[in-house]
C-alpha positions as CSV (number, residue, x, y, z in Angstrom):
1,M,21.2,-14.0,20.6
2,T,23.4,-16.6,18.1
3,S,22.0,-17.6,14.6
4,T,20.7,-20.9,16.2
5,E,18.8,-19.4,18.7
6,I,15.2,-19.2,18.0
7,L,13.4,-15.9,18.6
8,G,10.6,-16.1,20.7
9,A,11.0,-19.6,21.8
10,S,10.3,-18.7,25.5
11,P,6.8,-17.4,25.7
12,A,7.5,-15.9,29.3
13,G,11.3,-14.7,28.9
14,P,12.9,-11.5,27.6
15,A,13.7,-12.4,23.9
16,D,9.3,-12.7,23.8
17,R,9.3,-9.0,24.9
18,R,11.9,-8.2,22.2
19,R,10.2,-9.9,19.6
20,W,6.9,-7.8,20.5
21,F,9.0,-4.6,20.8
22,A,9.9,-5.3,17.2
23,L,6.6,-5.6,16.2
24,A,5.9,-2.0,17.0
25,I,8.8,-0.4,15.5
26,V,8.2,-2.1,12.3
27,M,4.4,-1.3,12.4
28,T,5.3,2.3,13.4
29,A,7.3,2.5,10.0
30,A,4.1,1.2,8.2
31,F,2.1,3.5,10.2
32,M,4.1,6.4,8.5
33,D,3.9,5.3,5.4
34,L,0.2,4.9,5.4
35,V,-0.2,8.1,7.2
36,D,2.0,10.0,4.8
37,V,0.1,9.0,1.4
38,T,-3.3,10.1,3.3
39,I,-1.8,13.0,4.8
40,V,-1.0,14.2,1.4
41,N,-4.2,13.4,-0.2
42,I,-6.0,16.1,2.1
43,A,-3.4,18.5,1.8
44,I,-3.5,18.3,-2.1
45,P,-5.9,21.5,-2.7
46,S,-3.6,23.5,-0.2
47,I,-0.2,22.4,-1.8
48,Q,-2.1,23.6,-5.0
49,R,-3.2,27.0,-4.1
50,D,-0.1,27.6,-1.9
51,A,2.7,26.5,-3.9
52,G,1.5,27.0,-7.5
53,A,1.0,23.4,-8.6
54,S,-0.5,22.5,-11.9
55,V,-2.8,19.5,-12.1
56,S,0.0,17.5,-13.8
57,Q,2.3,18.2,-10.7
58,I,0.1,17.8,-8.3
59,Q,-0.9,14.2,-10.1
60,W,2.8,13.6,-10.0
61,I,3.1,14.4,-5.9
62,T,1.1,11.4,-5.7
63,A,2.1,9.1,-8.5
64,G,5.5,10.1,-8.6
65,Y,5.6,8.3,-4.9
66,A,3.8,5.5,-6.3
67,L,5.9,5.1,-9.2
68,A,9.1,5.0,-7.3
69,F,7.8,2.6,-4.7
70,A,6.4,0.0,-6.9
71,A,9.7,0.6,-8.8
72,G,11.9,-0.6,-6.3
73,L,9.7,-3.0,-3.9
74,I,10.8,-6.0,-5.5
75,T,14.6,-4.9,-5.3
76,G,14.2,-3.8,-1.4
77,G,12.8,-7.1,-0.3
78,R,15.4,-9.0,-1.8
79,L,18.2,-6.6,-0.9
80,G,16.5,-7.3,2.7
81,D,16.8,-11.4,2.2
82,I,20.3,-10.8,0.9
83,H,21.9,-8.3,3.3
84,G,19.6,-8.4,6.5
85,R,15.9,-7.2,7.0
86,K,17.0,-5.4,9.7
87,R,19.5,-3.2,8.1
88,M,17.7,-2.4,5.0
89,F,14.9,-1.5,7.3
90,L,17.2,0.9,9.1
91,I,18.4,2.5,5.7
92,G,15.1,2.6,4.6
93,I,13.3,4.3,7.4
94,G,16.5,6.7,7.8
95,G,16.2,7.6,4.2
96,F,12.5,8.1,4.4
97,T,12.9,10.6,7.1
98,L,15.7,12.6,5.2
99,A,13.2,12.5,2.4
100,S,10.2,13.8,4.2
101,A,12.7,16.9,5.6
102,L,13.6,17.3,1.9
103,C,9.6,17.4,0.9
104,G,8.7,19.6,4.0
105,F,11.6,22.2,2.8
106,A,10.7,22.2,-0.8
107,A,11.2,25.5,-2.3
108,N,9.0,24.8,-5.6
109,P,6.6,22.3,-7.1
110,D,9.3,20.4,-9.1
111,M,11.4,19.8,-5.9
112,L,8.3,18.4,-4.3
113,V,8.0,16.3,-7.0
114,A,11.5,15.3,-6.9
115,S,11.5,14.8,-3.5
116,R,8.6,12.9,-3.2
117,I,9.8,10.5,-5.8
118,L,13.1,9.8,-3.4
119,Q,10.7,9.5,-0.7
120,G,8.9,6.4,-2.3
121,A,12.4,5.1,-2.8
122,M,13.5,4.9,0.5
123,A,9.9,3.6,1.2
124,A,10.2,0.6,-1.1
125,M,13.4,0.0,0.6
126,M,11.7,-0.2,4.2
127,V,8.1,-1.2,3.7
128,P,9.1,-5.0,2.1
129,Q,10.8,-5.8,5.4
130,V,8.0,-5.0,7.7
131,L,6.2,-8.0,6.5
132,S,9.1,-10.3,5.9
133,I,10.5,-9.4,9.2
134,V,6.8,-10.1,10.7
135,H,6.6,-13.8,8.5
136,A,10.4,-14.7,9.8
137,T,10.0,-13.9,13.4
138,F,6.7,-15.1,14.3
139,P,5.6,-18.8,14.0
140,A,2.4,-19.6,12.1
141,H,0.3,-19.9,15.0
142,E,0.9,-16.3,16.2
143,R,0.9,-14.6,12.4
144,G,-3.1,-14.4,12.6
145,K,-3.1,-12.3,15.4
146,V,-0.1,-10.4,14.1
147,F,-2.0,-9.7,11.1
148,G,-5.0,-8.6,12.6
149,L,-3.0,-5.9,14.4
150,F,-1.8,-5.1,10.7
151,G,-4.9,-4.8,9.7
152,A,-5.9,-2.3,12.6
153,I,-2.8,-0.2,11.7
154,V,-3.6,0.1,8.4
155,G,-7.4,1.2,9.7
156,L,-5.5,3.6,12.4
157,G,-3.1,5.0,9.4
158,A,-6.6,6.1,7.4
159,V,-7.9,7.4,10.5
160,S,-5.1,9.9,11.5
161,G,-3.9,10.6,8.2
162,P,-6.6,12.7,6.9
163,L,-7.4,14.0,10.6
164,L,-3.6,15.1,11.3
165,G,-3.2,16.3,7.4
166,A,-6.1,18.5,7.9
167,L,-5.6,19.9,11.5
168,L,-1.9,20.6,10.4
169,T,-3.2,22.5,7.4
170,E,-5.7,24.2,9.1
171,W,-3.5,25.4,12.1
172,N,-1.2,26.9,9.2
173,L,1.8,26.3,12.0
174,F,4.6,28.8,12.4
175,G,3.3,30.0,8.4
176,L,4.4,27.0,6.9
177,E,1.1,26.1,5.1
178,W,0.8,22.5,4.2
179,R,4.5,21.6,4.9
180,P,4.2,20.1,8.6
181,I,2.7,17.1,7.1
182,F,6.0,16.1,6.1
183,L,8.0,17.6,9.0
184,I,5.9,15.3,11.6
185,N,7.5,12.4,10.2
186,L,11.2,13.6,11.4
187,P,10.8,12.9,15.2
188,V,9.2,9.5,14.2
189,G,11.4,8.5,11.9
190,V,14.5,9.3,14.5
191,A,12.5,7.7,17.1
192,A,12.3,4.4,15.0
193,L,15.3,4.7,13.5
194,I,17.1,4.6,17.2
195,L,14.8,2.1,18.6
196,G,14.9,-0.3,15.9
197,S,18.5,-0.2,16.4
198,R,18.3,-1.8,19.5
199,Y,15.4,-4.3,19.4
200,I,15.3,-5.7,16.0
201,T,16.7,-9.0,15.8
202,E,18.6,-9.4,12.1
203,S,17.3,-12.1,9.8
204,K,18.4,-13.1,6.6
205,A,17.6,-16.0,3.8
206,P,18.9,-19.4,5.0
207,R,21.4,-19.6,2.0
208,A,23.6,-16.6,0.4
209,L,22.0,-14.8,-2.5
210,K,23.1,-12.4,-5.2
211,L,21.5,-9.2,-6.4
212,D,20.3,-9.7,-9.7
213,L,21.4,-6.3,-11.3
214,V,19.9,-7.1,-14.5
215,G,16.4,-8.1,-13.0
216,V,16.4,-4.8,-11.4
217,A,17.0,-2.7,-14.7
218,L,13.9,-5.2,-16.4
219,V,11.9,-4.5,-13.7
220,T,12.4,-0.4,-13.3
221,L,12.3,-0.1,-16.7
222,G,8.9,-2.1,-17.6
223,L,7.0,-0.1,-14.7
224,T,8.2,3.2,-15.6
225,M,7.2,2.4,-19.6
226,L,4.1,1.3,-18.0
227,L,3.2,4.2,-15.9
228,Y,4.7,7.1,-16.8
229,P,2.8,7.3,-20.0
230,L,-0.4,6.7,-17.8
231,T,0.5,9.7,-15.7
232,R,1.4,12.3,-18.3
233,G,-0.9,11.1,-21.0
234,R,-3.6,13.4,-20.5
235,E,-1.0,16.2,-20.4
236,L,0.4,15.9,-23.3
237,G,-2.8,15.0,-25.4
238,W,-2.1,11.1,-25.5
239,P,0.8,11.2,-27.9
240,L,1.7,8.1,-29.8
241,W,4.8,7.4,-28.2
242,G,2.9,7.0,-25.0
243,Y,1.1,4.1,-26.4
244,L,4.0,2.2,-27.9
245,S,6.1,2.7,-24.5
246,M,2.9,1.0,-23.0
247,A,3.0,-1.7,-25.5
248,G,6.8,-2.3,-25.3
249,A,6.3,-2.4,-21.6
250,L,5.0,-5.9,-22.1
251,V,7.7,-6.7,-24.2
252,V,9.8,-5.6,-21.4
253,F,8.3,-7.9,-18.8
254,G,8.0,-10.9,-21.1
255,A,12.0,-10.2,-21.3
256,L,12.2,-10.5,-17.6
257,V,10.5,-13.3,-17.1
258,A,12.4,-15.5,-19.6
259,Y,15.9,-14.0,-18.4
260,E,14.4,-14.8,-14.5
261,R,13.9,-18.3,-15.2
262,R,17.7,-19.0,-16.6
263,K,18.5,-16.7,-13.7
264,A,17.1,-19.4,-11.5
265,A,18.3,-22.5,-13.2
266,R,21.8,-21.2,-13.3
267,D,22.8,-19.7,-9.9
268,G,19.4,-20.0,-7.7
269,S,19.3,-15.7,-7.2
270,P,16.7,-14.4,-9.3
271,L,15.1,-11.1,-8.1
272,V,11.6,-12.1,-8.6
273,E,10.8,-15.9,-7.8
274,L,8.8,-17.0,-10.4
275,S,8.1,-20.3,-8.3
276,L,5.9,-18.3,-6.1
277,F,3.7,-17.9,-8.9
278,R,3.2,-22.1,-8.5
279,V,1.5,-21.6,-5.4
280,K,-2.0,-21.0,-6.2
281,S,-2.8,-18.6,-3.3
282,F,0.2,-16.5,-4.1
283,A,-0.8,-16.3,-7.6
284,A,-4.3,-15.1,-7.3
285,G,-3.9,-13.1,-4.4
286,I,-1.3,-11.0,-6.4
287,A,-4.3,-10.7,-9.3
288,V,-6.7,-9.8,-6.4
289,Q,-3.6,-6.9,-4.8
290,T,-3.1,-5.8,-8.2
291,V,-7.0,-4.8,-9.5
292,F,-7.4,-3.5,-5.4
293,G,-4.9,-0.8,-5.8
294,V,-6.2,0.3,-9.1
295,A,-9.7,1.0,-7.0
296,L,-8.2,2.5,-4.3
297,G,-6.1,4.9,-6.4
298,V,-8.9,6.2,-8.5
299,F,-11.2,6.7,-5.2
300,F,-9.1,8.4,-2.7
301,L,-7.8,11.2,-5.2
302,V,-11.0,11.9,-6.7
303,W,-12.9,11.5,-3.3
304,T,-10.7,14.7,-2.0
305,L,-10.8,16.6,-5.0
306,Y,-14.9,16.3,-4.8
307,M,-15.0,17.4,-1.3
308,Q,-12.4,20.0,-1.3
309,I,-13.0,21.8,-4.7
310,G,-15.9,20.5,-5.8
311,L,-18.2,20.9,-2.8
312,G,-15.6,23.5,-1.2
313,W,-15.2,21.9,1.7
314,S,-12.2,22.7,4.4
315,P,-9.6,20.3,5.0
316,L,-10.6,19.9,8.4
317,R,-13.9,19.0,7.4
318,A,-13.2,16.8,4.5
319,G,-11.2,14.7,7.1
320,L,-13.4,14.7,9.7
321,T,-16.1,13.3,7.3
322,G,-13.8,10.2,6.7
323,V,-13.7,9.1,10.3
324,P,-16.7,6.8,10.3
325,F,-15.0,5.2,6.8
326,S,-11.5,4.7,8.5
327,I,-13.2,3.5,11.9
328,A,-15.1,1.0,9.7
329,V,-12.0,-0.2,7.8
330,S,-10.0,-0.6,11.5
331,T,-12.3,-2.4,13.1
332,A,-13.3,-4.9,10.4
333,A,-9.9,-5.6,9.7
334,G,-9.1,-6.6,13.2
335,L,-12.4,-8.9,13.5
336,S,-11.6,-10.7,9.7
337,V,-8.9,-12.2,10.7
338,Q,-9.2,-13.2,14.5
339,K,-13.1,-14.2,14.0
340,L,-14.7,-14.3,10.6
341,V,-12.0,-15.9,8.4
342,P,-11.0,-18.9,10.5
343,R,-14.7,-19.7,10.2
344,F,-15.8,-18.8,6.8
345,G,-12.7,-18.3,4.9
346,R,-12.6,-17.1,1.2
347,R,-15.7,-15.9,1.6
348,V,-14.9,-13.2,3.9
349,L,-13.1,-11.6,1.3
350,Q,-15.7,-11.7,-1.4
351,A,-18.3,-10.0,1.4
352,G,-15.8,-7.1,1.5
353,A,-15.6,-6.9,-2.2
354,L,-19.3,-6.9,-2.2
355,L,-19.9,-4.1,0.4
356,M,-17.5,-1.9,-1.1
357,A,-19.2,-2.2,-4.1
358,A,-22.5,-1.5,-2.7
359,G,-21.5,1.1,-0.6
360,I,-19.7,3.0,-3.7
361,L,-23.2,2.4,-5.5
362,L,-24.7,4.2,-2.7
363,Y,-22.6,7.1,-2.4
364,I,-23.4,7.4,-6.2
365,W,-26.9,7.9,-5.5
366,E,-26.6,10.3,-2.6
367,S,-24.5,12.2,-4.6
368,G,-26.5,12.6,-7.5
369,R,-29.6,13.1,-4.8
370,Y,-27.9,15.9,-3.0
371,G,-25.8,17.2,-5.2
372,M,-23.9,20.2,-3.9
373,S,-26.0,20.3,-1.0
374,I,-25.0,17.3,0.3
375,A,-24.0,17.0,4.1
376,S,-21.2,15.0,5.6
377,W,-23.7,12.9,7.7
378,Q,-25.6,12.0,4.9
379,M,-22.0,10.5,3.4
380,A,-21.5,8.6,6.4
381,L,-24.0,5.2,5.6
382,P,-22.0,4.8,2.5
383,L,-18.6,5.3,3.9
384,V,-19.0,2.9,6.8
385,V,-20.3,0.2,4.5
386,M,-17.4,0.8,1.9
387,G,-15.2,0.9,5.3
388,V,-16.5,-2.5,6.3
389,G,-16.2,-3.8,3.2
390,M,-12.4,-2.9,2.8
391,G,-11.6,-4.3,6.6
392,L,-12.9,-7.6,5.4
393,I,-10.5,-7.7,2.8
394,V,-7.3,-5.6,3.7
395,A,-5.8,-8.0,6.6
396,P,-6.8,-11.4,5.7
397,L,-5.8,-10.9,1.7
398,T,-2.1,-10.2,3.0
399,D,-2.3,-13.1,5.2
400,A,-3.7,-15.4,2.5
401,V,-1.2,-14.4,-0.4
402,L,2.1,-15.2,2.3
403,S,0.5,-18.4,4.0
404,E,2.1,-21.0,1.9
405,V,5.6,-18.8,0.8
406,P,8.6,-20.7,2.2
407,R,10.3,-18.1,4.4
408,E,13.6,-17.7,2.9
409,H,11.7,-15.8,-0.1
410,A,9.5,-13.7,2.6
411,G,11.6,-10.7,1.6
412,S,10.8,-11.3,-2.5
413,A,7.1,-12.5,-1.6
414,S,6.3,-9.1,0.4
415,G,7.9,-7.0,-2.2
416,L,5.8,-8.6,-5.0
417,I,2.6,-7.9,-3.0
418,N,3.7,-4.2,-2.3
419,T,5.1,-3.9,-6.0
420,V,1.5,-4.8,-7.0
421,Q,-0.5,-2.9,-5.2
422,Q,1.5,0.1,-5.7
423,M,1.5,-0.9,-9.5
424,G,-2.3,-0.7,-9.1
425,N,-2.1,2.4,-7.1
426,A,-0.4,4.0,-9.7
427,L,-2.5,2.9,-12.6
428,G,-5.6,4.0,-10.9
429,L,-4.1,7.9,-10.3
430,G,-3.1,7.3,-14.3
431,L,-6.7,6.4,-14.9
432,V,-7.9,9.7,-12.9
433,S,-6.9,11.7,-16.2
434,V,-9.5,9.6,-18.0
435,V,-12.4,8.9,-15.6
436,F,-12.1,12.2,-13.8
437,F,-10.5,14.9,-15.2
438,G,-11.6,13.7,-18.8
439,E,-15.6,14.2,-17.5
440,L,-14.8,18.2,-16.6
441,G,-15.0,20.8,-19.1
442,D,-12.2,23.3,-20.3
443,R,-12.7,26.8,-19.1
444,L,-14.9,25.8,-16.4
445,T,-16.7,29.3,-14.7
446,A,-16.9,29.7,-11.0
447,A,-20.2,28.6,-10.9
448,Q,-19.8,25.6,-13.2
449,V,-16.8,23.9,-10.7
450,G,-19.3,22.1,-8.3
451,P,-21.4,20.5,-10.4
452,A,-18.6,19.5,-13.0
453,F,-16.8,18.0,-10.0
454,V,-20.0,16.4,-8.8
455,N,-20.6,14.6,-12.2
456,A,-16.7,13.6,-12.5
457,F,-17.2,12.1,-9.2
458,Q,-20.1,9.8,-9.9
459,H,-18.6,8.8,-13.2
460,A,-15.4,7.9,-11.4
461,L,-17.3,5.8,-8.7
462,G,-18.9,3.9,-11.1
463,W,-15.8,2.9,-12.7
464,V,-14.3,1.7,-9.1
465,A,-17.7,-0.3,-8.5
466,A,-16.7,-2.3,-11.7
467,V,-13.4,-2.7,-10.5
468,M,-15.0,-4.4,-7.5
469,A,-17.0,-6.7,-9.2
470,V,-13.7,-8.0,-11.0
471,I,-12.4,-8.5,-7.9
472,F,-15.3,-10.3,-6.5
473,L,-14.9,-13.0,-9.4
474,L,-11.2,-12.9,-9.1
475,M,-11.4,-14.1,-5.5
476,F,-13.0,-17.3,-6.9
477,A,-9.4,-18.0,-7.6
478,L,-8.5,-17.9,-3.9
479,P,-8.3,-21.5,-1.8
480,R,-11.7,-21.5,0.4
481,R,-8.9,-22.2,2.9
482,S,-5.5,-21.4,2.8
483,A,-2.8,-23.6,4.8
484,Q,0.2,-22.1,6.4
485,H,3.0,-23.9,4.8
486,V,6.5,-23.2,4.4
487,E,9.1,-25.7,3.8
488,G,11.1,-27.1,6.8
489,G,10.6,-30.4,9.2
490,A,8.7,-29.0,12.0
491,Q,5.4,-30.6,13.1
492,P,2.3,-29.5,11.9
493,Q,0.8,-27.0,14.4
494,E,-2.6,-24.6,14.4
495,D,-2.6,-21.7,12.5
496,L,-4.9,-19.5,14.0
497,S,-5.0,-17.0,11.1
498,L,-6.5,-19.6,8.7
499,G,-7.7,-22.2,11.0
500,T,-5.7,-24.6,9.7
501,P,-2.9,-27.2,10.2
502,A,0.4,-25.4,9.2
503,R,4.4,-26.5,9.3
504,T,6.3,-24.2,10.0
505,D,10.5,-23.8,10.4
506,E,12.4,-21.2,11.5
507,P,14.5,-18.4,9.5
508,E,18.3,-18.0,9.9
509,L,18.6,-15.2,12.9
510,V,21.9,-13.0,13.5
511,G,22.8,-11.3,16.5
């Protein structure tokens, strides 16, 4: 295929089949990333017991991944724009697979933390290419279907991760304890690497860009100064330097904005395309993604600790308890983009926020009423309500944020989307020290652990419910109906994902 040929122009031809093969491969990579996060959450108590990891190291196994992921995502997206999205995707998935092997064979908790940070950095090279390959490959009228599939993959990852992690931990294959949760990535990663090199068509930004190294340094420095004190603050007694570092991060981000404006005016190759924030749907969606990431970061970690340490459940029971939630997410995500958003627009996302808040409040009530004797089936109703709410948000929100983004900036935009969500996630993980561990007393006796964890869980969920209320209000800034608008001269056509006219252009495809 030449650079002037349009991938998938002939619906019945081989190019169309190649396009859908490529989609399956990048979705597999997204699935790997999602499963890896949820697998680790369910295995945390096992890692703590087997490897002797401290509370701080446990936080870093999750937050270190999120920090490296957030710090590298914008760079990863821009590298895809410059050097080719296929190339960076293959580098990312290869590095992710190698880092998974290092995690699986980690000799001690410190090596595991370092390997998780490397894994997050490699995911930052891989994940932005998923959305940008989709955005650059599929015309506007097909993206609704594609993002619906993406939402279903999110739900499937949420279903598979806890169950797979629970089974692998319970089975203790070859006496490896928790290690197979990472080693299972190896055959999947190798297969995706081989098939991706064959079926994914290369695409780049239409004009030559350069990597903004100063921007990379400022983004990484700012995020590290903000997130590191949050994740270490409680362990170190909230020292003064932590507050100074977080305040200094705001100065660094201000310097980044000023520099990026000059960089854009000088050579048109900024790391962060600030013009994207003039697109209302993008700016509003970025705010929602950030706060949503905070809520998810808090909930999933404290939920795991509550079930396995507080209630004393096995990993398998905890994983099975989450199945109704995951199925609800997957089902609602598939329906929201295809059926609901074209008809009701922004109200679908707002309904999702309210449903999540209602499910959380119901969970708090049930946890308080039944205490330590609560059963898995009693959690099903609040989890289903929460899952439906999350499904109504996760898929259409991604579509809405990218709907009016020019394809030449697809990599930068998808990098920003993932960055702010991961930044929010890392912020949430850092806040767990305050809203959850801060509620636990020191030197708890065995009899006190359960009730203390139940109380801390209810306290943390109260904060999550408040965050969902903030998200509901932020969603008023989203357009009622988003138009899929990208630069180019093609004629308008129906955008099935949003039910409004859209203009399309084609990316530069190579090979």
